[in-house]
C-alpha positions as CSV (number, residue, x, y, z in Angstrom):
1,M,0.0,-17.8,23.6
2,S,1.8,-21.0,23.5
3,L,0.9,-24.2,24.5
4,R,-1.1,-25.4,21.8
5,K,-2.6,-28.3,22.9
6,R,-6.4,-27.9,23.6
7,T,-8.1,-30.3,26.1
8,P,-11.7,-32.1,24.6
9,N,-14.2,-30.4,26.9
10,L,-15.1,-33.9,28.4
11,A,-11.8,-34.6,29.9
12,K,-10.9,-31.1,30.6
13,P,-9.2,-31.1,34.0
14,R,-10.2,-28.9,37.3
15,L,-8.5,-25.5,38.2
16,L,-9.1,-23.7,41.7
17,I,-8.1,-19.8,41.4
18,V,-8.3,-18.4,44.5
19,G,-8.1,-14.7,44.6
20,C,-9.5,-13.9,40.5
21,G,-9.1,-10.3,40.5
22,D,-8.2,-8.4,37.4
23,V,-5.3,-9.9,36.3
24,M,-6.3,-13.7,36.7
25,A,-9.7,-12.1,34.9
26,R,-7.6,-11.7,32.1
27,A,-6.0,-15.2,31.8
28,L,-9.3,-17.0,31.9
29,P,-10.0,-16.8,27.9
30,W,-7.0,-18.6,27.6
31,L,-7.5,-21.1,30.8
32,A,-10.8,-21.5,29.7
33,R,-10.2,-23.8,26.5
34,R,-7.6,-26.0,28.8
35,F,-9.8,-26.3,32.8
36,R,-13.3,-26.4,34.0
37,I,-12.6,-23.5,36.3
38,Y,-13.5,-23.0,40.2
39,A,-12.9,-19.6,42.3
40,S,-13.0,-18.2,45.7
41,A,-15.3,-15.9,46.2
42,R,-15.6,-14.3,49.3
43,S,-19.4,-12.2,48.5
44,P,-22.9,-12.7,46.8
45,E,-21.2,-9.8,44.6
46,S,-18.3,-11.7,43.8
47,A,-20.0,-14.7,43.4
48,A,-22.4,-12.9,40.4
49,R,-19.2,-11.8,39.1
50,L,-17.0,-14.7,38.5
51,R,-20.4,-16.2,37.2
52,A,-20.3,-13.6,34.5
53,L,-17.1,-14.4,33.6
54,G,-18.0,-18.0,33.5
55,V,-16.3,-19.3,36.7
56,V,-17.8,-22.2,39.1
57,P,-18.0,-19.7,42.4
58,V,-17.1,-21.5,45.5
59,P,-18.2,-19.2,48.7
60,A,-14.5,-18.9,51.0
61,D,-13.2,-16.3,53.1
62,L,-9.6,-16.8,53.9
63,D,-10.1,-15.2,56.7
64,A,-13.2,-16.8,58.4
65,G,-10.8,-19.9,59.0
66,I,-9.8,-22.9,57.2
67,P,-12.1,-22.5,54.2
68,L,-13.4,-26.5,53.6
69,R,-15.0,-25.9,50.5
70,L,-11.8,-25.4,49.0
71,A,-10.7,-28.8,49.4
72,G,-10.7,-31.6,46.9
73,I,-12.2,-29.2,44.1
74,A,-8.8,-28.8,42.3
75,R,-5.3,-31.0,41.1
76,W,-4.7,-27.9,39.3
77,V,-4.3,-24.0,41.4
78,I,-3.3,-20.8,40.8
79,H,-3.1,-18.8,44.2
80,S,-3.5,-15.1,43.7
81,A,-4.5,-14.3,47.3
82,P,-2.6,-11.1,48.8
83,P,-2.5,-11.1,52.4
84,A,-3.6,-9.7,54.3
85,T,-2.7,-5.9,55.9
86,S,-1.5,-7.3,59.4
87,G,0.8,-9.2,61.3
88,P,3.9,-11.1,60.4
89,R,2.3,-13.9,58.9
90,D,0.1,-15.1,55.7
91,G,-2.1,-16.4,57.8
92,R,-4.5,-16.7,54.1
93,T,-2.0,-18.6,52.4
94,R,-1.2,-21.1,55.8
95,R,-5.4,-21.6,55.9
96,L,-5.7,-22.4,52.6
97,L,-2.9,-24.9,52.2
98,A,-4.8,-26.6,55.4
99,A,-8.0,-26.9,53.7
100,L,-6.3,-28.1,50.4
101,A,-4.6,-30.8,52.6
102,R,-7.7,-32.0,53.6
103,P,-10.7,-34.6,52.2
104,A,-13.4,-33.4,50.3
105,R,-16.5,-33.0,52.4
106,H,-19.1,-32.1,49.7
107,S,-19.5,-32.8,46.1
108,I,-18.9,-30.3,43.4
109,G,-20.1,-32.8,40.8
110,A,-20.9,-36.3,41.5
111,S,-17.0,-37.4,41.0
112,L,-15.3,-35.3,43.9
113,S,-17.8,-36.9,46.4
114,Q,-16.2,-38.2,50.2
115,R,-12.5,-38.2,48.5
116,H,-9.8,-36.3,47.9
117,V,-8.5,-34.7,44.6
118,A,-4.7,-33.4,45.9
119,P,-3.3,-30.7,44.0
120,R,-0.5,-31.5,41.9
121,R,0.7,-28.4,40.5
122,L,0.4,-24.5,42.0
123,A,1.5,-21.7,40.7
124,Y,1.4,-18.2,43.2
125,I,1.6,-14.9,42.2
126,G,3.6,-12.7,45.0
127,T,6.2,-9.8,45.1
128,S,9.8,-8.9,44.4
129,G,9.4,-7.0,47.5
130,V,10.8,-10.2,49.0
131,Y,14.3,-9.2,47.8
132,G,14.1,-5.9,50.3
133,N,16.9,-3.0,49.2
134,A,19.7,-4.1,46.7
135,G,20.5,-0.7,46.3
136,G,20.0,-0.3,42.8
137,A,22.0,-3.6,42.0
138,W,20.8,-6.4,39.2
139,V,18.8,-8.6,41.3
140,D,18.4,-12.7,39.9
141,E,16.2,-15.3,41.9
142,T,19.0,-17.1,43.6
143,R,19.6,-13.6,45.8
144,P,18.2,-15.1,49.4
145,A,14.9,-13.0,50.3
146,A,15.4,-10.0,52.7
147,P,12.0,-8.0,53.1
148,D,12.6,-4.7,54.7
149,S,9.0,-4.2,55.5
150,P,6.1,-5.7,57.2
151,R,4.1,-6.7,53.6
152,A,7.1,-7.9,52.4
153,Q,7.5,-9.8,55.3
154,R,4.2,-11.6,55.1
155,R,5.1,-12.1,51.1
156,A,8.3,-14.5,52.3
157,D,6.0,-16.3,54.3
158,A,3.7,-17.5,52.1
159,E,6.8,-18.3,50.0
160,S,8.1,-20.5,52.8
161,T,4.8,-21.6,53.3
162,L,3.7,-23.0,49.9
163,R,7.6,-24.6,49.9
164,A,7.4,-26.7,52.7
165,F,3.6,-27.8,51.7
166,A,4.9,-28.6,48.2
167,R,7.9,-30.9,49.5
168,R,5.3,-32.3,52.1
169,H,2.9,-32.9,49.3
170,R,4.9,-33.7,45.9
171,M,3.4,-31.1,44.6
172,R,5.1,-28.8,41.6
173,L,5.3,-25.3,43.0
174,G,6.0,-22.5,41.0
175,L,6.7,-19.0,42.4
176,L,5.7,-16.1,40.3
177,R,7.5,-12.4,41.9
178,A,5.6,-9.5,40.3
179,P,6.6,-6.0,41.2
180,G,4.7,-3.4,40.0
181,I,1.4,-4.1,37.2
182,Y,0.1,-2.1,35.1
183,A,-2.7,-1.1,32.6
184,E,-4.4,1.5,31.2
185,D,-7.1,1.2,34.5
186,R,-3.5,0.6,36.9
187,L,-2.0,3.4,36.7
188,P,-0.8,5.9,39.8
189,E,-3.2,8.4,38.6
190,A,-4.3,9.6,42.1
191,R,-1.1,10.1,43.4
192,V,0.3,11.8,40.5
193,R,-2.9,14.3,40.7
194,R,-2.9,15.3,44.3
195,G,1.2,15.6,43.3
196,E,2.9,13.6,46.0
197,P,6.7,14.7,45.5
198,A,8.9,11.9,43.6
199,I,12.6,12.0,44.6
200,V,15.2,14.2,43.2
201,A,17.0,11.8,40.3
202,G,20.8,11.6,41.9
203,E,18.7,10.0,44.7
204,D,16.2,8.2,42.8
205,S,15.6,4.2,43.2
206,Y,14.9,2.2,40.5
207,S,11.8,0.3,40.5
208,N,10.6,-2.5,38.1
209,H,6.8,-2.9,36.0
210,I,5.1,-5.9,33.9
211,H,1.6,-5.4,32.2
212,A,-0.9,-7.1,33.5
213,D,-1.2,-8.9,29.9
214,D,1.8,-10.2,30.6
215,L,1.1,-10.7,34.2
216,A,-1.6,-12.7,33.0
217,H,0.3,-15.1,30.8
218,A,3.2,-15.9,32.8
219,V,1.1,-16.9,35.2
220,C,-0.2,-19.6,32.7
221,L,2.6,-20.3,31.3
222,A,4.1,-21.4,35.3
223,L,1.3,-23.6,35.6
224,F,2.1,-26.0,33.2
225,R,6.1,-25.1,32.5
226,A,7.3,-24.2,36.0
227,A,10.7,-26.3,37.1
228,P,9.8,-27.3,40.7
229,L,9.9,-25.3,43.8
230,R,11.2,-22.7,41.0
231,S,10.9,-18.9,41.6
232,Y,10.5,-16.6,39.0
233,N,11.0,-12.7,38.4
234,A,7.9,-11.6,36.3
235,S,9.3,-8.6,35.4
236,D,9.6,-6.2,32.0
237,D,13.0,-5.5,30.3
238,A,13.4,-2.4,31.6
239,P,13.7,-1.3,35.1
240,G,13.5,2.8,35.1
241,K,13.8,5.8,37.8
242,M,11.0,5.5,40.1
243,G,10.4,9.0,39.5
244,D,10.7,8.9,35.5
245,W,7.8,6.3,36.3
246,F,5.3,9.1,37.5
247,D,6.8,11.4,34.8
248,Q,5.9,9.4,32.3
249,V,2.3,8.3,33.7
250,A,1.6,12.5,34.1
251,D,2.5,12.7,30.5
252,H,0.2,10.5,29.6
253,L,-2.4,11.6,31.4
254,G,-1.8,15.1,30.2
255,L,-0.8,16.2,34.0
256,P,1.8,17.8,35.4
257,R,4.8,16.2,36.6
258,V,4.6,15.9,40.3
259,P,7.7,17.8,42.4
260,R,11.2,16.5,43.1
261,V,12.6,16.2,46.0
262,S,15.4,15.0,48.2
263,R,15.4,11.3,50.0
264,A,15.7,13.0,53.6
265,D,13.3,15.1,52.7
266,A,10.7,12.9,51.5
267,Q,11.0,10.7,54.7
268,L,9.3,13.6,56.1
269,Q,6.7,14.7,53.7
270,L,5.1,11.1,53.1
271,S,3.0,8.4,54.2
272,P,5.3,5.6,55.5
273,G,3.4,2.5,52.9
274,L,4.9,4.8,50.5
275,L,8.4,5.2,52.0
276,S,8.6,1.4,51.8
277,Y,8.0,1.3,48.3
278,L,10.7,4.9,47.4
279,N,13.4,3.1,49.9
280,E,13.7,0.0,47.9
281,S,16.1,-0.2,45.5
282,R,16.4,-3.2,42.7
283,R,16.6,-3.4,39.2
284,L,14.9,-7.6,38.4
285,A,16.8,-10.0,36.2
286,N,14.2,-11.7,34.0
287,A,16.4,-14.1,32.4
288,R,14.7,-17.3,33.9
289,I,11.3,-16.7,33.3
290,K,11.8,-15.9,28.9
291,R,14.4,-18.9,29.6
292,E,12.1,-21.5,31.4
293,L,9.0,-20.4,30.9
294,R,9.0,-19.7,27.3
295,L,7.4,-15.8,27.7
296,T,7.2,-13.6,25.1
297,L,6.5,-10.1,26.6
298,R,3.8,-7.9,24.7
299,W,5.2,-5.1,26.4
300,P,8.9,-5.4,27.1
301,C,8.7,-1.9,28.5
302,V,7.0,1.0,29.8
303,A,7.7,3.0,26.5
304,D,6.3,0.6,24.2
305,W,2.7,0.9,25.9
306,L,2.8,3.7,26.5
307,A,3.4,4.4,22.5
308,D,0.6,2.0,22.0
309,Q,-1.7,4.1,24.1
310,S,-0.9,7.4,22.5
311,D,-1.2,5.7,18.6
312,K,-4.3,4.0,19.4
313,A,-5.7,7.8,20.9
314,R,-4.6,9.4,17.7
315,A,-6.3,7.1,15.4
316,R,-9.4,8.0,17.3
């Protein structure tokens, strides 16, 4: 990654990560050179995992009221926690922001005792699902949000809530809209093994992807370079048909390709959750994330990554 400046150890600012899962774990080595990192932990097991990664865990459950322990910890925040699985609004984001607006009531380090350290920069990892179905058209960040599914509606609610908070508190906010995230351990292998059908090529939807390492890179850059209240399509260069993606994964894993059915038949055979993805078609334009964040993708398309994996397998 770029941004060559390194902060001296004694002067490292504090960074709070809310939702330190796989993507954020990939970003930790880069972030740790610049920040002292704190992260929310919902359980003792989560806290132990964070400690092993060199992160200071802060007990906090965004489903159990306002997490006041998160108040006043850091001026830099990365919000990567997904919404709950029901309801039209993202209560987790609302409770998080309620905590960030409060004065600290604890002392994580002597300098934080009883004073308010208001966040000044926040990067959020959301979803491109907020655009809804674009009928296969190219979509850039000027397209208004029009979420079709409850999960996307919760994500759109999170974005609008974050924007209002950022305006009110004069906080610099960058919103990353990520599509399907993939890596070696983040492939739809189970779906392919089950043989759940895809849609025939002539009726299929466009989908978009980004490698988990590239998304981790993007959120780091957004923390420093995102323009105020700016959204970014955090996607690679090569949208493709969804059925072709399943074929690529099947070929990569040495599995049979899934059958293809008509879109009408898919409505009868597939779960509502899967249909909510299959019934949305768009191609994400990613010029803004390259121009403004100066992101250089390690994996511009899925095919590049799959070829690299095959080369490594042959070398072994």
